[in-house]
C-alpha positions in Angstrom: 4.6 97.6 43.9 4.3 94.7 41.4 1.6 92.1 41.4 2.0 88.5 42.3 -0.1 85.4 43.9 0.4 83.3 46.6 -0.3 80.0 46.3 -0.9 76.7 48.8 2.5 74.7 48.8 0.7 71.6 49.1 -2.5 71.7 46.5 -1.6 74.6 44.5 -4.8 76.5 45.4 -4.6 80.2 44.6 -4.8 81.9 48.5 -4.7 85.8 47.9 -3.1 88.3 45.4 -0.2 90.5 46.7 1.9 93.2 45.6 5.4 92.9 46.5 8.6 94.3 46.4 11.2 91.9 45.5 14.9 93.2 47.4 17.2 90.5 46.5 17.0 88.4 43.7 20.1 86.4 44.0 20.2 82.8 42.8 20.0 81.6 46.3 18.8 84.0 48.5 15.7 86.1 47.1 13.7 87.8 49.9 11.3 90.9 49.9 8.0 92.0 51.2 4.0 91.9 50.6 1.2 93.3 51.4 -2.1 91.1 50.5 -4.6 93.0 48.3 -7.6 91.2 50.1 -8.2 91.2 54.1 -7.5 87.7 55.0 -5.8 86.3 57.6 -2.6 84.0 56.2 -0.6 82.2 58.8 3.1 82.4 59.0 4.8 79.5 57.0 5.4 78.3 53.8 3.7 79.1 50.2 4.6 79.1 46.6 4.9 82.8 45.3 4.2 83.7 41.8 6.1 87.1 40.7 4.7 89.5 37.9 6.6 87.9 35.3 5.3 84.7 35.6 8.5 82.9 37.8 7.3 80.8 40.9 9.3 79.7 43.8 8.3 78.4 47.2 9.1 81.0 50.0 8.3 81.4 53.9 5.8 84.3 54.7 6.6 86.3 58.1 4.1 89.1 59.6 5.7 91.7 59.5 4.1 94.2 62.5 6.2 97.4 62.5 4.1 98.7 59.5 1.0 99.6 62.1 2.6 102.8 62.4 2.6 103.5 58.6 -1.6 103.3 58.9 -1.3 99.4 57.3 -2.7 96.3 59.4 0.1 94.6 60.4 -2.0 91.6 59.4 -1.7 92.3 55.2 2.0 92.9 55.8 4.7 90.3 55.4 8.1 89.5 54.9 9.0 86.5 52.2 12.7 84.5 51.6 13.1 82.4 49.1 13.1 78.6 49.7 13.8 77.5 46.4 15.1 78.5 43.0 12.7 80.8 41.2 11.5 79.4 37.7 
């Protein structure tokens, strides 16, 4: 998994580092899964994601609850879907 970061969409403050897997990189429909690198509560909603190659884009995070079977806390596992172009 690649290393990235999640930022507050309003003020641009860093929220948390993430490990992500980008599953589709089409210009108008990019999405993937991510795990938080620190234990913290991050509510579902809109954020800015920075990928390992430095590209950024707005995305929607949704908690993924079926990962608990694999031993990861569901609090750490999210799906994300792009809501802007990656630049």
